[in-house]
MARGUVO-485362 format. One record per residue (C-alpha): residue number from 1; x, y, z. Coordinates in Angstrom, 1 decimal. Layout:
<nodes>
<node NUM; <X; Y; Z>>,
...
</nodes>
This chain:
<nodes>
<node 1; <105.0; 114.4; 97.1>>,
<node 2; <108.6; 113.5; 96.7>>,
<node 3; <109.7; 115.0; 100.0>>,
<node 4; <109.0; 111.8; 101.8>>,
<node 5; <111.6; 110.0; 99.8>>,
<node 6; <114.3; 111.6; 101.9>>,
<node 7; <113.1; 110.0; 105.1>>,
<node 8; <114.7; 106.5; 104.7>>,
<node 9; <118.3; 107.7; 104.0>>,
<node 10; <118.1; 110.2; 106.9>>,
<node 11; <117.0; 107.4; 109.2>>,
<node 12; <119.7; 105.1; 107.9>>,
<node 13; <122.3; 107.8; 108.7>>,
<node 14; <120.8; 108.0; 112.2>>,
<node 15; <121.6; 104.3; 112.8>>,
<node 16; <118.4; 102.5; 111.9>>,
<node 17; <118.8; 98.8; 111.3>>,
<node 18; <118.2; 96.5; 108.3>>,
<node 19; <118.5; 97.7; 104.7>>,
<node 20; <115.9; 100.2; 103.6>>,
<node 21; <112.9; 101.5; 105.6>>,
<node 22; <109.6; 101.6; 103.7>>,
<node 23; <108.8; 105.2; 104.3>>,
<node 24; <108.2; 107.1; 101.0>>,
<node 25; <105.7; 106.0; 98.5>>,
<node 26; <103.2; 102.6; 96.9>>,
<node 27; <103.5; 98.8; 96.3>>,
<node 28; <105.2; 96.7; 93.7>>,
<node 29; <108.0; 98.9; 92.2>>,
<node 30; <110.0; 97.1; 89.6>>,
<node 31; <113.5; 98.6; 89.5>>,
<node 32; <115.3; 98.4; 86.1>>,
<node 33; <118.6; 96.7; 86.9>>,
<node 34; <120.2; 95.6; 83.6>>,
<node 35; <122.6; 98.5; 83.2>>,
<node 36; <125.4; 100.1; 85.0>>,
<node 37; <126.4; 97.0; 87.0>>,
<node 38; <129.8; 97.2; 88.7>>,
<node 39; <132.2; 94.6; 87.2>>,
<node 40; <132.7; 92.9; 90.6>>,
<node 41; <129.0; 92.1; 90.7>>,
<node 42; <128.9; 90.2; 87.4>>,
<node 43; <128.7; 86.5; 87.2>>,
<node 44; <131.7; 84.6; 85.9>>,
<node 45; <132.5; 84.8; 82.1>>,
<node 46; <130.3; 82.4; 80.3>>,
<node 47; <127.6; 82.5; 82.9>>,
<node 48; <124.2; 82.3; 81.1>>,
<node 49; <123.0; 85.3; 83.1>>,
<node 50; <125.3; 88.0; 81.9>>,
<node 51; <124.3; 91.1; 83.8>>,
<node 52; <126.5; 93.3; 81.5>>,
<node 53; <124.3; 92.6; 78.5>>,
<node 54; <122.3; 95.8; 78.9>>,
<node 55; <120.0; 97.0; 76.1>>,
<node 56; <120.7; 95.1; 72.9>>,
<node 57; <120.7; 97.0; 69.5>>,
<node 58; <118.0; 96.0; 67.1>>,
<node 59; <119.1; 94.3; 63.9>>,
<node 60; <119.4; 96.6; 60.9>>,
<node 61; <116.1; 97.1; 59.1>>,
<node 62; <116.1; 95.5; 55.7>>,
<node 63; <116.3; 97.8; 52.7>>,
<node 64; <112.8; 97.9; 51.2>>,
<node 65; <114.2; 98.6; 47.8>>,
<node 66; <116.0; 95.3; 47.7>>,
<node 67; <113.8; 93.1; 49.8>>,
<node 68; <111.9; 90.5; 47.8>>,
<node 69; <108.3; 91.2; 47.2>>,
<node 70; <105.8; 89.2; 49.3>>,
<node 71; <104.4; 86.1; 47.5>>,
<node 72; <101.1; 86.5; 45.7>>,
<node 73; <98.3; 84.8; 47.6>>,
<node 74; <97.2; 81.5; 46.0>>,
<node 75; <93.6; 82.1; 45.1>>,
<node 76; <93.0; 78.4; 44.7>>,
<node 77; <94.2; 77.6; 48.3>>,
<node 78; <91.3; 77.9; 50.7>>,
<node 79; <91.9; 78.0; 54.5>>,
<node 80; <91.0; 74.7; 56.2>>,
<node 81; <87.7; 74.8; 58.1>>,
<node 82; <88.1; 75.5; 61.8>>,
<node 83; <88.0; 72.4; 63.9>>,
<node 84; <85.0; 71.7; 66.1>>,
<node 85; <85.6; 72.1; 69.8>>,
<node 86; <83.2; 71.8; 72.7>>,
<node 87; <81.7; 74.9; 74.2>>,
<node 88; <84.2; 76.7; 76.4>>,
<node 89; <87.3; 75.1; 74.7>>,
<node 90; <89.6; 75.7; 71.8>>,
<node 91; <92.8; 74.0; 70.5>>,
<node 92; <94.5; 74.6; 73.9>>,
<node 93; <91.7; 73.2; 76.1>>,
<node 94; <89.4; 75.0; 78.5>>,
<node 95; <89.2; 78.7; 78.0>>,
<node 96; <90.4; 81.0; 80.8>>,
<node 97; <92.8; 83.7; 79.8>>,
<node 98; <94.2; 86.8; 81.4>>,
<node 99; <95.4; 89.9; 79.6>>,
<node 100; <98.4; 90.6; 81.9>>,
<node 101; <99.9; 89.9; 85.3>>,
<node 102; <99.7; 92.6; 87.9>>,
<node 103; <102.2; 93.2; 90.7>>,
<node 104; <99.4; 94.3; 93.0>>,
<node 105; <95.6; 94.1; 93.1>>,
<node 106; <93.0; 96.8; 93.9>>,
<node 107; <91.0; 94.3; 96.0>>,
<node 108; <92.3; 91.7; 98.4>>,
<node 109; <92.8; 88.4; 96.5>>,
<node 110; <93.4; 85.9; 99.3>>,
<node 111; <91.6; 87.0; 102.5>>,
<node 112; <87.9; 87.6; 103.0>>,
<node 113; <88.1; 91.3; 103.9>>,
<node 114; <84.7; 93.0; 104.0>>,
<node 115; <84.3; 96.3; 102.1>>,
<node 116; <84.4; 98.1; 105.4>>,
<node 117; <87.7; 96.5; 106.3>>,
<node 118; <89.2; 97.4; 103.0>>,
<node 119; <88.5; 101.1; 103.9>>,
<node 120; <90.5; 100.6; 107.2>>,
<node 121; <93.8; 100.7; 105.3>>,
<node 122; <94.8; 104.3; 105.1>>,
<node 123; <97.6; 106.7; 104.2>>,
<node 124; <99.7; 109.2; 106.0>>,
<node 125; <100.9; 110.6; 102.6>>,
<node 126; <104.4; 109.0; 102.9>>,
<node 127; <103.6; 106.1; 105.1>>,
<node 128; <100.6; 103.7; 105.6>>,
<node 129; <98.6; 102.5; 108.5>>,
<node 130; <95.6; 100.5; 109.6>>,
<node 131; <92.5; 101.4; 111.7>>,
<node 132; <92.5; 98.7; 114.4>>,
<node 133; <89.9; 100.3; 116.6>>,
<node 134; <87.4; 103.2; 116.2>>,
<node 135; <90.0; 105.8; 117.3>>,
<node 136; <93.3; 103.9; 117.0>>,
<node 137; <95.7; 103.4; 114.0>>,
<node 138; <98.6; 101.0; 113.9>>,
<node 139; <101.7; 102.2; 112.0>>,
<node 140; <105.6; 102.1; 112.2>>,
<node 141; <107.8; 104.2; 114.4>>,
<node 142; <110.4; 104.9; 111.8>>,
<node 143; <107.7; 106.9; 109.9>>,
<node 144; <108.3; 109.6; 112.5>>,
<node 145; <104.6; 110.3; 113.3>>,
<node 146; <103.9; 113.4; 115.4>>,
<node 147; <100.7; 114.9; 117.0>>,
<node 148; <98.6; 116.4; 114.2>>,
<node 149; <99.5; 113.7; 111.7>>,
<node 150; <96.7; 113.1; 109.2>>,
<node 151; <95.5; 109.6; 108.5>>,
<node 152; <93.2; 109.5; 105.4>>,
<node 153; <91.0; 106.7; 104.1>>,
<node 154; <88.3; 106.5; 101.4>>,
<node 155; <86.2; 104.3; 99.1>>,
<node 156; <88.2; 105.6; 96.1>>,
<node 157; <91.7; 103.9; 96.3>>,
<node 158; <93.2; 106.8; 94.3>>,
<node 159; <91.7; 109.5; 96.6>>,
<node 160; <91.8; 108.9; 100.3>>,
<node 161; <90.0; 112.0; 101.5>>,
<node 162; <88.3; 111.0; 104.8>>,
<node 163; <90.8; 112.2; 107.3>>,
<node 164; <91.5; 111.9; 111.0>>,
<node 165; <94.1; 113.8; 113.0>>,
<node 166; <96.4; 112.3; 115.6>>,
<node 167; <96.0; 113.7; 119.2>>,
<node 168; <98.5; 111.3; 120.7>>,
<node 169; <101.3; 109.2; 119.4>>,
<node 170; <102.6; 106.1; 121.4>>,
<node 171; <105.8; 104.5; 120.2>>,
<node 172; <106.7; 100.9; 121.2>>,
<node 173; <109.9; 101.1; 123.1>>,
<node 174; <110.9; 97.6; 122.0>>,
<node 175; <110.0; 97.6; 118.4>>,
<node 176; <109.2; 99.5; 115.2>>,
<node 177; <105.6; 99.9; 116.0>>,
<node 178; <103.4; 103.0; 116.8>>,
<node 179; <99.8; 103.4; 118.0>>,
<node 180; <98.2; 106.7; 117.1>>,
<node 181; <95.1; 108.0; 118.9>>,
<node 182; <92.9; 110.0; 116.6>>,
<node 183; <90.7; 113.0; 117.3>>,
<node 184; <87.3; 111.3; 116.6>>,
<node 185; <85.7; 108.0; 115.7>>,
<node 186; <86.6; 106.9; 112.2>>,
<node 187; <83.0; 106.1; 111.3>>,
<node 188; <82.1; 109.7; 111.9>>,
<node 189; <84.2; 110.8; 108.8>>,
<node 190; <83.8; 107.5; 106.8>>,
<node 191; <80.5; 105.7; 107.4>>,
<node 192; <80.9; 102.0; 106.8>>,
<node 193; <84.5; 101.7; 107.7>>,
<node 194; <85.3; 98.7; 109.8>>,
<node 195; <88.4; 98.4; 112.0>>,
<node 196; <90.6; 95.3; 111.4>>,
<node 197; <91.4; 93.8; 114.8>>,
<node 198; <94.9; 92.7; 115.7>>,
<node 199; <96.0; 89.1; 115.8>>,
<node 200; <96.0; 88.0; 119.5>>,
<node 201; <96.7; 84.3; 119.1>>,
<node 202; <100.4; 83.4; 119.2>>,
<node 203; <102.0; 82.6; 115.8>>,
<node 204; <104.3; 79.6; 115.7>>,
<node 205; <106.1; 77.6; 112.9>>,
<node 206; <102.7; 76.2; 111.8>>,
<node 207; <102.1; 79.6; 110.2>>,
<node 208; <105.0; 79.2; 107.8>>,
<node 209; <103.7; 78.7; 104.3>>,
<node 210; <100.3; 80.2; 105.0>>,
<node 211; <99.1; 83.0; 102.7>>,
<node 212; <99.1; 86.5; 104.1>>,
<node 213; <97.7; 89.7; 102.5>>,
<node 214; <99.7; 93.0; 102.7>>,
<node 215; <98.4; 96.4; 101.8>>,
<node 216; <99.4; 100.0; 101.6>>,
<node 217; <99.6; 103.3; 99.7>>,
<node 218; <103.2; 102.9; 98.6>>,
<node 219; <105.0; 103.2; 95.3>>,
<node 220; <103.9; 101.1; 92.4>>,
<node 221; <105.7; 99.6; 89.5>>,
<node 222; <104.4; 102.6; 87.5>>,
<node 223; <106.2; 105.1; 89.7>>,
<node 224; <103.2; 106.8; 91.3>>,
<node 225; <102.0; 106.4; 94.9>>,
<node 226; <99.3; 107.2; 97.4>>,
<node 227; <97.0; 104.6; 95.9>>,
<node 228; <95.7; 101.6; 97.9>>,
<node 229; <97.0; 98.2; 96.7>>,
<node 230; <97.0; 94.7; 98.0>>,
<node 231; <99.4; 91.8; 97.5>>,
<node 232; <99.0; 88.1; 98.6>>,
<node 233; <102.2; 86.4; 99.6>>,
<node 234; <103.4; 83.4; 101.7>>,
<node 235; <104.7; 83.7; 105.2>>,
<node 236; <108.3; 82.4; 105.1>>,
<node 237; <109.8; 83.3; 108.5>>,
<node 238; <109.1; 84.2; 112.1>>,
<node 239; <111.5; 85.9; 114.4>>,
<node 240; <111.1; 87.0; 118.0>>,
<node 241; <109.2; 90.1; 116.9>>,
<node 242; <108.8; 90.1; 113.1>>,
<node 243; <106.9; 88.1; 110.6>>,
<node 244; <108.4; 87.9; 107.0>>,
<node 245; <106.5; 87.5; 103.8>>,
<node 246; <108.1; 86.8; 100.4>>,
<node 247; <107.0; 88.3; 97.0>>,
<node 248; <109.1; 85.7; 95.3>>,
<node 249; <110.4; 88.1; 92.7>>,
<node 250; <106.9; 88.8; 91.4>>,
<node 251; <105.2; 91.3; 93.7>>,
<node 252; <105.6; 93.1; 97.0>>,
<node 253; <105.3; 96.2; 99.0>>,
<node 254; <107.6; 99.2; 98.5>>,
<node 255; <108.5; 102.7; 99.7>>,
<node 256; <105.5; 104.4; 101.3>>,
<node 257; <103.9; 101.1; 102.4>>,
<node 258; <105.8; 101.5; 105.7>>,
<node 259; <103.5; 101.0; 108.7>>,
<node 260; <100.9; 99.3; 106.5>>,
<node 261; <99.4; 96.0; 107.5>>,
<node 262; <100.1; 92.4; 106.8>>,
<node 263; <96.9; 90.5; 107.4>>,
<node 264; <96.1; 86.8; 108.1>>,
<node 265; <93.1; 84.6; 108.8>>,
<node 266; <92.9; 83.7; 112.5>>,
<node 267; <91.7; 80.3; 113.7>>,
<node 268; <88.2; 81.8; 114.3>>,
<node 269; <88.1; 82.7; 110.6>>,
<node 270; <88.3; 86.4; 111.1>>,
<node 271; <90.9; 88.6; 109.3>>,
<node 272; <93.4; 90.1; 111.6>>,
<node 273; <96.4; 92.5; 111.4>>,
<node 274; <99.5; 90.4; 112.1>>,
<node 275; <102.0; 93.2; 111.8>>,
<node 276; <103.1; 96.7; 110.5>>,
<node 277; <105.7; 97.0; 107.8>>,
<node 278; <109.1; 97.8; 109.2>>,
<node 279; <111.7; 97.1; 106.4>>,
<node 280; <112.4; 94.8; 103.5>>,
<node 281; <114.1; 94.0; 100.3>>,
<node 282; <115.2; 96.9; 98.1>>,
<node 283; <113.8; 95.2; 95.0>>,
<node 284; <110.2; 95.7; 96.2>>,
<node 285; <109.5; 92.2; 95.1>>,
<node 286; <111.4; 90.2; 97.7>>,
<node 287; <111.1; 89.6; 101.4>>,
<node 288; <109.6; 92.1; 103.8>>,
<node 289; <109.5; 92.2; 107.6>>,
<node 290; <106.5; 93.3; 109.7>>,
<node 291; <106.6; 93.9; 113.5>>,
<node 292; <104.3; 91.4; 115.0>>,
<node 293; <101.1; 92.3; 116.9>>,
<node 294; <100.7; 88.9; 118.7>>,
<node 295; <104.0; 89.6; 120.5>>,
<node 296; <102.9; 93.0; 121.7>>,
<node 297; <99.2; 92.4; 122.4>>,
<node 298; <99.4; 93.7; 126.0>>,
<node 299; <101.2; 96.9; 124.9>>,
<node 300; <98.7; 97.6; 122.1>>,
<node 301; <95.6; 96.8; 124.2>>,
<node 302; <96.9; 99.1; 126.9>>,
<node 303; <95.8; 101.9; 124.6>>,
<node 304; <93.0; 100.4; 122.5>>,
<node 305; <91.4; 98.2; 125.2>>,
<node 306; <90.6; 94.5; 124.7>>,
<node 307; <90.3; 93.2; 121.1>>,
<node 308; <86.7; 92.2; 120.5>>,
<node 309; <85.7; 90.3; 117.4>>,
<node 310; <82.2; 89.4; 116.4>>,
<node 311; <81.4; 86.5; 114.0>>,
<node 312; <83.7; 86.6; 111.1>>,
<node 313; <81.9; 88.1; 108.0>>,
<node 314; <82.2; 86.3; 104.7>>,
<node 315; <83.6; 89.1; 102.6>>,
<node 316; <83.9; 87.7; 99.0>>,
<node 317; <83.6; 84.0; 100.0>>,
<node 318; <80.4; 82.4; 98.7>>,
<node 319; <78.3; 79.5; 99.8>>,
<node 320; <80.3; 77.3; 97.4>>,
<node 321; <83.5; 78.3; 99.2>>,
<node 322; <87.1; 77.7; 98.4>>,
<node 323; <90.3; 76.1; 99.7>>,
<node 324; <93.1; 78.2; 101.2>>,
<node 325; <96.3; 76.7; 102.7>>,
<node 326; <94.5; 73.4; 103.5>>,
<node 327; <91.5; 75.2; 105.0>>,
<node 328; <88.0; 74.9; 103.6>>,
<node 329; <86.1; 78.2; 103.7>>,
<node 330; <82.5; 78.9; 102.9>>,
<node 331; <79.7; 81.3; 103.8>>,
<node 332; <76.7; 80.1; 105.8>>,
<node 333; <74.1; 82.5; 107.3>>,
<node 334; <76.3; 85.5; 106.5>>,
<node 335; <79.1; 84.1; 108.6>>,
<node 336; <82.4; 82.7; 107.4>>,
<node 337; <82.8; 79.0; 108.2>>,
<node 338; <86.3; 77.4; 108.3>>,
<node 339; <87.5; 73.9; 108.6>>,
<node 340; <91.2; 73.0; 108.7>>,
<node 341; <91.4; 69.7; 106.7>>,
<node 342; <93.2; 66.7; 108.1>>,
<node 343; <93.5; 65.0; 104.7>>,
<node 344; <92.7; 67.5; 101.9>>,
<node 345; <90.4; 70.3; 100.8>>,
<node 346; <88.5; 69.9; 97.6>>,
<node 347; <85.1; 70.0; 95.9>>,
<node 348; <82.4; 68.0; 97.8>>,
<node 349; <79.5; 67.2; 95.5>>,
<node 350; <77.2; 66.5; 98.4>>,
<node 351; <77.7; 70.0; 99.8>>,
<node 352; <78.0; 71.5; 96.3>>,
<node 353; <81.1; 73.3; 97.4>>,
<node 354; <84.6; 73.2; 98.7>>,
<node 355; <84.9; 71.3; 101.9>>,
<node 356; <87.3; 68.9; 103.7>>,
<node 357; <87.4; 65.5; 102.0>>,
<node 358; <88.1; 62.0; 103.3>>,
<node 359; <88.0; 60.3; 99.9>>,
<node 360; <89.1; 61.0; 96.4>>,
<node 361; <88.9; 64.6; 95.1>>,
<node 362; <87.6; 64.7; 91.5>>,
<node 363; <89.7; 67.9; 90.9>>,
<node 364; <92.9; 66.4; 92.2>>,
<node 365; <93.4; 69.1; 94.9>>,
<node 366; <92.8; 72.1; 92.6>>,
<node 367; <90.1; 74.6; 93.6>>,
<node 368; <88.4; 77.3; 91.6>>,
<node 369; <91.5; 79.5; 91.6>>,
<node 370; <93.8; 76.6; 90.6>>,
<node 371; <97.5; 76.6; 90.0>>,
<node 372; <100.1; 76.2; 87.2>>,
<node 373; <101.3; 72.7; 86.4>>,
<node 374; <104.3; 73.6; 84.3>>,
<node 375; <102.8; 75.6; 81.4>>,
<node 376; <99.3; 74.0; 82.0>>,
<node 377; <96.7; 76.0; 83.9>>,
<node 378; <94.6; 73.6; 86.1>>,
<node 379; <91.5; 74.6; 88.1>>,
<node 380; <88.2; 73.2; 89.3>>,
<node 381; <84.8; 74.3; 88.2>>,
<node 382; <81.7; 73.0; 90.1>>,
<node 383; <83.5; 69.7; 90.8>>,
<node 384; <84.8; 69.2; 87.2>>,
<node 385; <88.6; 69.4; 86.6>>,
<node 386; <89.5; 72.0; 83.9>>,
<node 387; <92.9; 72.5; 82.2>>,
<node 388; <94.4; 74.7; 79.5>>,
<node 389; <97.7; 74.0; 77.8>>,
<node 390; <99.2; 77.5; 77.6>>,
<node 391; <102.4; 76.4; 75.9>>,
<node 392; <100.4; 74.8; 73.0>>,
<node 393; <99.0; 78.3; 72.3>>,
<node 394; <102.3; 80.1; 72.6>>,
<node 395; <101.4; 81.6; 76.0>>,
<node 396; <102.6; 81.2; 79.6>>,
<node 397; <100.8; 80.0; 82.7>>,
<node 398; <100.6; 82.4; 85.6>>,
<node 399; <98.4; 82.8; 88.7>>,
<node 400; <96.7; 86.1; 88.1>>,
<node 401; <95.1; 87.9; 91.0>>,
<node 402; <91.3; 88.0; 90.6>>,
<node 403; <91.5; 85.3; 87.9>>,
<node 404; <93.5; 82.4; 89.2>>,
<node 405; <95.7; 80.1; 87.1>>,
<node 406; <95.4; 81.3; 83.5>>,
<node 407; <97.3; 81.8; 80.3>>,
<node 408; <98.9; 85.1; 79.5>>,
<node 409; <100.5; 86.4; 76.3>>,
<node 410; <103.5; 87.7; 78.3>>,
<node 411; <106.2; 85.1; 77.8>>,
<node 412; <107.7; 85.9; 81.2>>,
<node 413; <104.3; 85.8; 82.9>>,
<node 414; <105.0; 89.2; 84.7>>,
<node 415; <108.5; 88.2; 85.7>>,
<node 416; <111.1; 91.0; 85.4>>,
<node 417; <115.0; 90.9; 85.1>>,
<node 418; <115.5; 90.5; 88.9>>,
<node 419; <113.5; 87.3; 88.7>>,
<node 420; <112.7; 84.8; 91.4>>,
<node 421; <113.6; 81.4; 92.9>>,
<node 422; <111.4; 78.4; 92.3>>,
<node 423; <113.0; 75.9; 94.7>>,
<node 424; <116.7; 76.1; 93.7>>,
<node 425; <115.9; 77.1; 90.1>>,
<node 426; <116.6; 80.8; 89.3>>,
<node 427; <114.1; 82.2; 86.8>>,
<node 428; <114.3; 85.7; 85.2>>,
<node 429; <113.2; 87.6; 82.1>>,
<node 430; <115.6; 89.2; 79.7>>,
<node 431; <114.7; 90.8; 76.4>>,
<node 432; <111.2; 89.3; 76.6>>,
<node 433; <112.5; 85.8; 77.0>>,
<node 434; <112.2; 83.6; 80.1>>,
<node 435; <115.6; 82.2; 81.3>>,
<node 436; <116.2; 79.5; 84.0>>,
<node 437; <119.3; 78.1; 85.7>>,
<node 438; <119.3; 75.0; 87.9>>,
<node 439; <121.4; 76.1; 90.8>>,
<node 440; <121.3; 72.6; 92.4>>,
<node 441; <123.2; 71.2; 89.4>>,
<node 442; <125.9; 73.7; 90.1>>,
<node 443; <126.1; 72.7; 93.8>>,
<node 444; <124.6; 76.1; 94.8>>,
<node 445; <121.3; 77.4; 96.1>>,
<node 446; <119.1; 80.1; 94.5>>,
<node 447; <118.7; 83.3; 96.5>>,
<node 448; <118.8; 87.1; 96.4>>,
<node 449; <122.3; 88.3; 95.2>>,
<node 450; <121.9; 92.1; 95.0>>,
<node 451; <119.7; 94.7; 93.3>>,
<node 452; <121.7; 94.7; 90.1>>,
<node 453; <121.6; 90.9; 89.6>>,
<node 454; <118.4; 89.9; 91.5>>,
<node 455; <117.7; 86.3; 92.2>>,
<node 456; <120.4; 83.9; 91.1>>,
<node 457; <122.7; 81.0; 92.2>>,
<node 458; <125.0; 81.7; 95.2>>,
</nodes>
C-alpha cells in the first residue's frame, strides 16, 4: 500500500509544520546515508567522519595459483585442554548472549501492558491509533481521517483483521489530535481487547528521563509496514502541548506510525497513553513528538466520558519484580505494586525481589535487565551480581530488548551510519567498524546534523 506515502509531502505543501509527518508506513526504518552527499554537507577535510567515503572497493582477491599453500598440520601438536569454568561461565564471565540487536520489539519491553492492552494498538493502513475506550480511538489529525475509516486490530501483529468503522471524527482545533467514534464496541469484534486509558495527571519536568513505550504499524528497517512494533525510549522534552522521546540513533518510530501512542506508567502504576505521534526526525531513529493527552483531558473526555481505571494489572511483571527509572515494581495479588524509591531500587533478599533499599545493594544498582558498563554487560540475578566482558570475547555490549544487557557479535551493536550521541561523544558505524569522536574536546556538542551525516559534532 504505497499510496499512503504521498500524504506527508501533500500536507507539507499545504503548510503543515515541523519536518515530516508520520503518515505512511512501520517503525525503525534505517535510511542508508553514506552516498550522494552534497559537498557542502561534508565535514572539513581530514575530519575522521568522511561522509564522502561511500562504498569501499574490496581488495583484489589473491591469485590462487601463486598463493602459498597452507601449512601442513602438526600431528604432534595437540590442542590444549579446555580450561575449567564454573557452570554458566566461560572465558568472558557469566553467559548471557544475544544474536542481534533489534530496532523494535514485537512485545513491549519496558511497560507492563497486558495482552489485552497490546491488542488496543491498531492500524488505519497508513496511520496508527489506540483504543482508549470501548468505542473511541485516539489518532492524529494530519492522518486525514474521515467517516468510514477502518481501524483494525488483532492478536497476530502481522495481520490486524478485527476492524471497526468510524461513524464520527472529532479533530482537536488546537492540536494534531483526533478522536474517532467507532460503530460498535471493540470487544464485540476482538474479545479480550482492553482499552488503554489516557494520562490524566499533569506531566512536569520530573518526567524527563523516564522511560516511555511507543508503538505503531509503521515502516520498519526492513522496508515493510502494517506490522505492530514497540520501542522503549526516554522522554527528553516537554513543550506546552507535546512530549518528545529520543531513539538516540538506535531505534524509533517511522512513517505510518503517525497517530500511534506513546505510553507511560502513571503514578498509580497503570499504563496510560500520554500522546499521539505528530511528527519527528527524518532518520526514524531520532526524536519524535507526540501531542499530549494530559493537556487536552477535558477535550478528550468530552467525547469518551470520564477516564476510569481499575487496579493496575501486572502484565509481564512477576512477584520478584524489577526496577524502572528509580521505581520498584512487583506483582502482588494480581495487581501491580509500585514504590518510587527515595534512595535506590535494588534486590532485597528479605522480599526475595526488587524493592526500594535503604542500605547497600548487593548488585550495585543493576537489576535483572542490567546495563552496559563500557564493553562489560552487568546485571543482577536473584540478588547476585553477574558480569560478562564482551570485549574479551571479541563482541560488543548492547541492551537488547527482551534480553537486557548482553554481548552481541555485531561490532556496532546495532548502530548504523547515522549513529547516536552518548553525552557529547558521537558514535557511528562505518564498514562494520565502530567509530567515536569526542565533540567536547573540539569545543562542540554532539547532535543531529542532517540525514546525510546523522549525529556528529556541531
